[in-house]
C-alpha positions as YAML, in Angstrom:
chain: A
units: angstrom
residues:
- id: 1
  name: MET
  ca: [-16.07, -22.27, 1.35]
- id: 2
  name: ALA
  ca: [-16.35, -25.50, -0.66]
- id: 3
  name: GLU
  ca: [-15.62, -23.63, -3.91]
- id: 4
  name: TYR
  ca: [-12.70, -21.89, -2.22]
- id: 5
  name: MET
  ca: [-11.13, -25.18, -1.13]
- id: 6
  name: LYS
  ca: [-11.71, -26.60, -4.59]
- id: 7
  name: ALA
  ca: [-9.92, -23.64, -6.11]
- id: 8
  name: LYS
  ca: [-7.02, -23.99, -3.73]
- id: 9
  name: GLY
  ca: [-6.92, -27.70, -4.44]
- id: 10
  name: GLY
  ca: [-6.05, -28.56, -0.85]
- id: 11
  name: LYS
  ca: [-2.37, -29.39, -0.92]
- id: 12
  name: LEU
  ca: [-0.17, -28.06, -3.70]
- id: 13
  name: LYS
  ca: [-0.41, -30.97, -6.11]
- id: 14
  name: LEU
  ca: [2.50, -31.24, -8.47]
- id: 15
  name: LYS
  ca: [1.79, -32.97, -11.76]
- id: 16
  name: GLY
  ca: [4.09, -35.92, -12.38]
- id: 17
  name: GLU
  ca: [5.25, -35.96, -8.79]
- id: 18
  name: LYS
  ca: [5.29, -39.49, -7.37]
- id: 19
  name: THR
  ca: [3.92, -40.21, -3.94]
- id: 20
  name: HIS
  ca: [6.39, -41.83, -1.58]
- id: 21
  name: LYS
  ca: [5.62, -44.05, 1.34]
- id: 22
  name: HIS
  ca: [6.82, -42.77, 4.66]
- id: 23
  name: LYS
  ca: [9.75, -44.68, 6.01]
- id: 24
  name: LYS
  ca: [10.57, -44.99, 9.65]
- id: 25
  name: HIS
  ca: [13.54, -42.86, 10.59]
- id: 26
  name: LYS
  ca: [16.17, -43.83, 13.06]
- id: 27
  name: LYS
  ca: [16.09, -41.96, 16.32]
- id: 28
  name: ARG
  ca: [18.30, -38.90, 16.36]
- id: 29
  name: LYS
  ca: [21.36, -39.10, 18.51]
- id: 30
  name: HIS
  ca: [22.07, -36.31, 20.92]
- id: 31
  name: GLY
  ca: [23.31, -33.28, 18.98]
- id: 32
  name: ASP
  ca: [21.90, -34.40, 15.62]
- id: 33
  name: GLU
  ca: [19.08, -31.84, 15.73]
- id: 34
  name: SER
  ca: [21.42, -28.90, 16.32]
- id: 35
  name: ASP
  ca: [23.72, -30.17, 13.57]
- id: 36
  name: ALA
  ca: [20.77, -30.33, 11.16]
- id: 37
  name: THR
  ca: [19.74, -26.78, 12.10]
- id: 38
  name: LEU
  ca: [23.29, -25.58, 11.51]
- id: 39
  name: LEU
  ca: [23.32, -27.29, 8.13]
- id: 40
  name: ASP
  ca: [20.00, -25.67, 7.16]
- id: 41
  name: SER
  ca: [21.36, -22.30, 8.22]
- id: 42
  name: LYS
  ca: [24.45, -22.76, 6.04]
- id: 43
  name: GLU
  ca: [22.31, -23.80, 3.08]
- id: 44
  name: GLU
  ca: [20.05, -20.77, 3.55]
- id: 45
  name: GLU
  ca: [23.06, -18.46, 3.69]
- id: 46
  name: LYS
  ca: [24.52, -20.04, 0.55]
- id: 47
  name: ASP
  ca: [21.18, -19.65, -1.24]
- id: 48
  name: LYS
  ca: [20.98, -16.02, -0.11]
- id: 49
  name: GLU
  ca: [24.48, -15.24, -1.38]
- id: 50
  name: SER
  ca: [23.79, -16.90, -4.73]
- id: 51
  name: HIS
  ca: [20.82, -14.54, -5.19]
- id: 52
  name: GLY
  ca: [22.67, -11.34, -4.33]
- id: 53
  name: GLY
  ca: [21.48, -11.16, -0.72]
- id: 54
  name: TRP
  ca: [17.82, -11.97, -1.43]
- id: 55
  name: TRP
  ca: [16.61, -14.79, 0.84]
- id: 56
  name: CYS
  ca: [13.66, -17.10, 0.29]
- id: 57
  name: VAL
  ca: [10.67, -16.44, 2.55]
- id: 58
  name: GLN
  ca: [9.19, -19.42, 4.38]
- id: 59
  name: GLU
  ca: [6.10, -17.92, 6.01]
- id: 60
  name: PHE
  ca: [3.51, -15.22, 5.45]
- id: 61
  name: GLU
  ca: [4.94, -12.91, 8.12]
- id: 62
  name: ASP
  ca: [8.14, -12.54, 6.06]
- id: 63
  name: ILE
  ca: [6.33, -11.05, 3.05]
- id: 64
  name: SER
  ca: [6.63, -7.30, 3.50]
- id: 65
  name: GLY
  ca: [8.34, -4.39, 1.84]
- id: 66
  name: GLN
  ca: [10.47, -4.93, -1.25]
- id: 67
  name: ILE
  ca: [10.29, -8.45, -2.65]
- id: 68
  name: CYS
  ca: [10.85, -10.30, -5.90]
- id: 69
  name: ILE
  ca: [9.04, -13.33, -7.31]
- id: 70
  name: GLU
  ca: [11.36, -16.04, -8.61]
- id: 71
  name: MET
  ca: [9.65, -18.08, -11.33]
- id: 72
  name: ASN
  ca: [12.68, -20.14, -12.43]
- id: 73
  name: PRO
  ca: [16.16, -20.32, -10.89]
- id: 74
  name: HIS
  ca: [17.50, -16.73, -10.92]
- id: 75
  name: SER
  ca: [14.63, -15.55, -13.17]
- id: 76
  name: TYR
  ca: [12.08, -13.13, -11.73]
- id: 77
  name: VAL
  ca: [8.75, -11.53, -12.58]
- id: 78
  name: LYS
  ca: [9.61, -8.41, -14.58]
- id: 79
  name: ALA
  ca: [7.36, -5.36, -15.03]
- id: 80
  name: LEU
  ca: [7.05, -3.84, -18.51]
- id: 81
  name: ASP
  ca: [6.21, -0.20, -19.17]
- id: 82
  name: ASN
  ca: [2.91, -1.22, -20.81]
- id: 83
  name: GLY
  ca: [1.59, -2.67, -17.53]
- id: 84
  name: LEU
  ca: [2.23, -6.32, -18.39]
- id: 85
  name: PHE
  ca: [4.62, -8.76, -16.72]
- id: 86
  name: VAL
  ca: [6.98, -11.39, -18.08]
- id: 87
  name: VAL
  ca: [9.62, -13.76, -16.77]
- id: 88
  name: GLY
  ca: [12.89, -11.86, -16.93]
- id: 89
  name: PRO
  ca: [16.11, -13.39, -18.25]
- id: 90
  name: PRO
  ca: [18.15, -15.47, -15.78]
- id: 91
  name: HIS
  ca: [20.72, -13.60, -13.72]
- id: 92
  name: PRO
  ca: [24.25, -14.88, -13.11]
- id: 93
  name: GLU
  ca: [24.99, -16.52, -9.76]
- id: 94
  name: GLY
  ca: [25.46, -13.95, -7.01]
- id: 95
  name: GLU
  ca: [23.34, -11.28, -8.68]
- id: 96
  name: GLY
  ca: [19.97, -10.15, -7.41]
- id: 97
  name: PRO
  ca: [16.91, -8.94, -9.33]
- id: 98
  name: SER
  ca: [16.92, -5.84, -11.53]
- id: 99
  name: PRO
  ca: [14.96, -2.73, -10.42]
- id: 100
  name: GLU
  ca: [12.03, -3.59, -12.73]
- id: 101
  name: GLU
  ca: [11.88, -7.03, -11.10]
- id: 102
  name: ILE
  ca: [11.41, -5.64, -7.60]
- id: 103
  name: LEU
  ca: [7.86, -5.36, -6.22]
- id: 104
  name: SER
  ca: [6.45, -3.89, -3.01]
- id: 105
  name: ALA
  ca: [4.32, -6.16, -0.83]
- id: 106
  name: ILE
  ca: [1.59, -4.57, 1.29]
- id: 107
  name: LYS
  ca: [-0.21, -6.71, 3.85]
- id: 108
  name: ILE
  ca: [-4.01, -6.52, 3.64]
- id: 109
  name: ASP
  ca: [-4.81, -8.89, 6.51]
- id: 110
  name: ASP
  ca: [-3.45, -12.06, 8.10]
- id: 111
  name: SER
  ca: [-3.45, -14.02, 4.84]
- id: 112
  name: ARG
  ca: [-3.55, -11.63, 1.89]
- id: 113
  name: ILE
  ca: [-1.27, -9.05, 0.32]
- id: 114
  name: ALA
  ca: [-1.26, -6.47, -2.47]
- id: 115
  name: LEU
  ca: [1.67, -6.14, -4.86]
- id: 116
  name: LYS
  ca: [2.90, -2.87, -6.37]
- id: 117
  name: SER
  ca: [5.32, -2.63, -9.28]
- id: 118
  name: GLY
  ca: [8.17, -0.17, -9.63]
- id: 119
  name: TYR
  ca: [5.86, 1.90, -11.83]
- id: 120
  name: GLY
  ca: [3.65, 2.53, -8.80]
- id: 121
  name: LYS
  ca: [0.75, 0.38, -10.05]
- id: 122
  name: TYR
  ca: [-0.93, -2.54, -8.31]
- id: 123
  name: LEU
  ca: [-1.08, -6.05, -9.78]
- id: 124
  name: LYS
  ca: [-4.33, -7.82, -10.60]
- id: 125
  name: PRO
  ca: [-5.50, -10.58, -12.94]
- id: 126
  name: ASP
  ca: [-7.72, -9.71, -15.90]
- id: 127
  name: LYS
  ca: [-10.65, -11.90, -16.93]
- id: 128
  name: ASP
  ca: [-8.56, -13.42, -19.72]
- id: 129
  name: GLY
  ca: [-5.95, -14.47, -17.15]
- id: 130
  name: ALA
  ca: [-3.26, -11.89, -17.93]
- id: 131
  name: VAL
  ca: [-1.66, -10.29, -14.88]
- id: 132
  name: THR
  ca: [-1.43, -6.52, -15.25]
- id: 133
  name: GLY
  ca: [-0.12, -3.66, -13.18]
- id: 134
  name: ARG
  ca: [-2.34, -0.70, -14.01]
- id: 135
  name: SER
  ca: [-4.36, -0.09, -10.85]
- id: 136
  name: ASP
  ca: [-3.78, 3.14, -8.94]
- id: 137
  name: ALA
  ca: [-5.38, 1.88, -5.72]
- id: 138
  name: VAL
  ca: [-5.95, -1.39, -3.87]
- id: 139
  name: GLY
  ca: [-9.31, -3.14, -3.89]
- id: 140
  name: PRO
  ca: [-10.44, -6.78, -3.67]
- id: 141
  name: MET
  ca: [-9.31, -7.36, -7.28]
- id: 142
  name: GLU
  ca: [-5.73, -6.56, -6.25]
- id: 143
  name: TYR
  ca: [-5.68, -9.06, -3.37]
- id: 144
  name: TRP
  ca: [-3.30, -12.03, -3.55]
- id: 145
  name: GLU
  ca: [-3.03, -14.92, -1.12]
- id: 146
  name: PRO
  ca: [0.33, -16.69, -0.63]
- id: 147
  name: VAL
  ca: [-0.42, -20.38, -0.12]
- id: 148
  name: PHE
  ca: [2.28, -22.36, 1.69]
- id: 149
  name: GLN
  ca: [2.26, -26.16, 1.62]
- id: 150
  name: GLU
  ca: [5.07, -28.55, 2.56]
- id: 151
  name: GLY
  ca: [7.85, -26.09, 1.81]
- id: 152
  name: LYS
  ca: [6.29, -24.93, -1.49]
- id: 153
  name: LEU
  ca: [4.58, -21.65, -2.28]
- id: 154
  name: ALA
  ca: [1.95, -20.57, -4.81]
- id: 155
  name: LEU
  ca: [0.19, -17.22, -5.22]
- id: 156
  name: LEU
  ca: [-3.62, -17.23, -5.45]
- id: 157
  name: SER
  ca: [-5.57, -14.35, -7.03]
- id: 158
  name: HIS
  ca: [-9.01, -13.10, -5.98]
- id: 159
  name: LEU
  ca: [-10.40, -15.09, -8.94]
- id: 160
  name: GLN
  ca: [-9.10, -18.26, -7.28]
- id: 161
  name: LYS
  ca: [-6.47, -18.75, -9.99]
- id: 162
  name: PHE
  ca: [-2.79, -19.33, -9.32]
- id: 163
  name: LEU
  ca: [-0.04, -17.14, -10.75]
- id: 164
  name: SER
  ca: [2.27, -18.76, -13.31]
- id: 165
  name: ALA
  ca: [3.94, -18.14, -16.67]
- id: 166
  name: ASP
  ca: [2.59, -19.25, -20.04]
- id: 167
  name: GLU
  ca: [4.59, -20.74, -22.92]
- id: 168
  name: GLU
  ca: [5.68, -17.27, -24.04]
- id: 169
  name: ASP
  ca: [6.85, -16.32, -20.52]
- id: 170
  name: ASN
  ca: [3.96, -13.94, -19.94]
- id: 171
  name: ILE
  ca: [2.78, -13.80, -16.31]
- id: 172
  name: VAL
  ca: [-0.77, -15.08, -16.02]
- id: 173
  name: ALA
  ca: [-3.21, -16.41, -13.42]
- id: 174
  name: LYS
  ca: [-5.30, -19.10, -15.09]
- id: 175
  name: SER
  ca: [-4.96, -22.39, -13.24]
- id: 176
  name: GLN
  ca: [-7.36, -23.42, -10.48]
- id: 177
  name: SER
  ca: [-4.83, -25.90, -9.08]
- id: 178
  name: ALA
  ca: [-1.17, -25.52, -8.26]
- id: 179
  name: SER
  ca: [1.13, -27.71, -10.34]
- id: 180
  name: VAL
  ca: [4.86, -27.40, -10.94]
- id: 181
  name: ASN
  ca: [4.30, -24.32, -13.12]
- id: 182
  name: GLU
  ca: [2.52, -22.49, -10.30]
- id: 183
  name: VAL
  ca: [5.17, -23.08, -7.64]
- id: 184
  name: ILE
  ca: [7.18, -19.91, -7.06]
- id: 185
  name: LYS
  ca: [9.62, -18.40, -4.59]
- id: 186
  name: ILE
  ca: [9.23, -15.02, -2.98]
- id: 187
  name: ARG
  ca: [12.50, -13.41, -1.96]
- id: 188
  name: SER
  ca: [13.18, -10.53, 0.38]
- id: 189
  name: GLN
  ca: [16.09, -8.31, 1.35]
- id: 190
  name: LEU
  ca: [14.71, -7.26, 4.72]
- id: 191
  name: GLN
  ca: [17.05, -7.95, 7.61]
- id: 192
  name: LYS
  ca: [15.80, -10.93, 9.60]
- id: 193
  name: GLU
  ca: [15.43, -10.23, 13.31]
- id: 194
  name: VAL
  ca: [17.01, -13.02, 15.28]
- id: 195
  name: VAL
  ca: [15.12, -13.54, 18.54]
- id: 196
  name: ASN
  ca: [16.58, -15.67, 21.30]
- id: 197
  name: PRO
  ca: [13.64, -17.11, 23.26]
- id: 198
  name: ASN
  ca: [15.90, -17.53, 26.29]
- id: 199
  name: GLU
  ca: [16.90, -13.87, 26.26]
- id: 200
  name: PRO
  ca: [15.00, -11.84, 28.90]
- id: 201
  name: PRO
  ca: [13.31, -8.56, 27.87]
- id: 202
  name: VAL
  ca: [15.46, -5.44, 28.12]
- id: 203
  name: GLU
  ca: [13.29, -4.22, 31.02]
- id: 204
  name: GLU
  ca: [14.11, -7.33, 33.07]
- id: 205
  name: LYS
  ca: [17.88, -7.04, 32.90]
- id: 206
  name: GLY
  ca: [19.58, -6.10, 36.14]
- id: 207
  name: ASN
  ca: [18.60, -6.58, 39.76]
- id: 208
  name: LEU
  ca: [14.99, -6.31, 40.93]
- id: 209
  name: LYS
  ca: [15.40, -2.67, 41.92]
- id: 210
  name: GLN
  ca: [16.59, -1.81, 38.43]
- id: 211
  name: VAL
  ca: [13.85, -3.94, 36.87]
- id: 212
  name: GLU
  ca: [11.19, -1.93, 38.72]
- id: 213
  name: ILE
  ca: [12.80, 1.32, 37.60]
- id: 214
  name: ASN
  ca: [12.91, 0.07, 34.00]
- id: 215
  name: TYR
  ca: [9.18, -0.69, 33.98]
- id: 216
  name: VAL
  ca: [8.29, 2.62, 35.61]
- id: 217
  name: LYS
  ca: [10.30, 4.43, 32.91]
- id: 218
  name: LYS
  ca: [8.48, 2.46, 30.25]
- id: 219
  name: PHE
  ca: [4.93, 3.04, 31.48]
- id: 220
  name: GLN
  ca: [4.79, 6.21, 33.58]
- id: 221
  name: LYS
  ca: [2.91, 9.14, 32.07]
- id: 222
  name: PHE
  ca: [3.75, 12.11, 34.30]
- id: 223
  name: GLN
  ca: [4.74, 15.23, 32.41]
- id: 224
  name: ASP
  ca: [7.41, 16.23, 34.92]
- id: 225
  name: LYS
  ca: [9.31, 13.02, 34.01]
- id: 226
  name: LYS
  ca: [10.06, 12.34, 37.69]
- id: 227
  name: LEU
  ca: [10.10, 8.65, 38.55]
- id: 228
  name: ARG
  ca: [7.52, 7.44, 41.05]
- id: 229
  name: ILE
  ca: [9.14, 4.36, 42.54]
- id: 230
  name: SER
  ca: [7.31, 2.33, 45.17]
- id: 231
  name: LYS
  ca: [8.87, 2.43, 48.62]
- id: 232
  name: GLU
  ca: [7.38, -0.90, 49.59]
- id: 233
  name: ASP
  ca: [9.63, -3.75, 50.67]
- id: 234
  name: LYS
  ca: [11.66, -5.18, 47.76]
- id: 235
  name: ASN
  ca: [11.37, -8.64, 49.32]
- id: 236
  name: ALA
  ca: [7.85, -8.76, 47.89]
- id: 237
  name: LEU
  ca: [9.40, -8.63, 44.42]
- id: 238
  name: LYS
  ca: [11.75, -11.49, 45.21]
- id: 239
  name: LYS
  ca: [8.82, -13.60, 46.39]
- id: 240
  name: ALA
  ca: [6.76, -12.65, 43.33]
- id: 241
  name: LYS
  ca: [9.60, -13.61, 40.99]
- id: 242
  name: LEU
  ca: [9.89, -17.03, 42.60]
- id: 243
  name: GLU
  ca: [6.13, -17.56, 42.35]
- id: 244
  name: GLY
  ca: [5.93, -16.31, 38.76]
- id: 245
  name: ASP
  ca: [3.88, -13.21, 39.61]
- id: 246
  name: LEU
  ca: [6.55, -10.55, 39.05]
- id: 247
  name: HIS
  ca: [4.68, -8.63, 36.32]
- id: 248
  name: GLU
  ca: [1.43, -8.53, 38.29]
- id: 249
  name: THR
  ca: [3.21, -7.36, 41.44]
- id: 250
  name: LEU
  ca: [5.08, -4.64, 39.55]
- id: 251
  name: LEU
  ca: [1.78, -3.49, 38.03]
- id: 252
  name: ASP
  ca: [0.14, -3.31, 41.47]
- id: 253
  name: ARG
  ca: [3.04, -1.26, 42.81]
- id: 254
  name: ARG
  ca: [2.89, 1.13, 39.85]
- id: 255
  name: GLU
  ca: [-0.88, 1.47, 40.21]
- id: 256
  name: LYS
  ca: [-0.45, 2.60, 43.79]
- id: 257
  name: MET
  ca: [2.00, 5.23, 42.57]
- id: 258
  name: LYS
  ca: [-0.42, 6.12, 39.71]
- id: 259
  name: SER
  ca: [2.46, 5.89, 37.27]
- id: 260
  name: ASP
  ca: [1.20, 3.34, 34.79]
- id: 261
  name: ARG
  ca: [-0.75, 4.43, 31.70]
- id: 262
  name: TYR
  ca: [-2.51, 1.05, 31.71]
- id: 263
  name: CYS
  ca: [-3.54, 1.12, 35.38]
- id: 264
  name: LYS
  ca: [-7.04, 2.06, 36.47]
...
């Protein structure tokens, strides 16, 4: 574990970056927070449009499916037909990556991914530090760990070396610490699902009678498809909703009707 933390270097330390003292901020006035969120949203949309619809991921959960790795502004990791990778030429504003610059991200676990090139080969670092895409299957050598720190991202190989580009724009993984050269951006085209935390589940829309029907439809397992709805007093549901026990009460009622696949 100690060697692992040493390899990761703790925070992403950027060479030449000055440390700034924290200044006390004035208290936000009412509405300032929503205005800031709106501003961030506009900036994200502008950034997305300038990259041809490819948005910058901010957390591990967003890394899935087709992605591209931006090494420099509008320049991406590009796969060559010999299994090597280079930094591709910069694209004009509003244009996304080329097909050979698009990779597929496969999640291995809660912190690691595998990357597959358009040639159908998986990326891994060689002992000399060169990143190649010649593996037909995924093993520990093909594991990569995205490391997020204070809005920055670096990609750590199984050899505890960070991905970067050398002086000739070849993609390598040689550095044990993340400096400016190791900071990257991963971009995705997947449609973001906007979830409103105040929005009730689909099953809980409507009056309590309809809510009970919705949950029975969701969980019943009878082959004849006939709904088994409890005939008990609906006032019990009203009381349960007020006391915060609606789900438990609905489960009890379904259990009595033997209509819930999760009931005993």
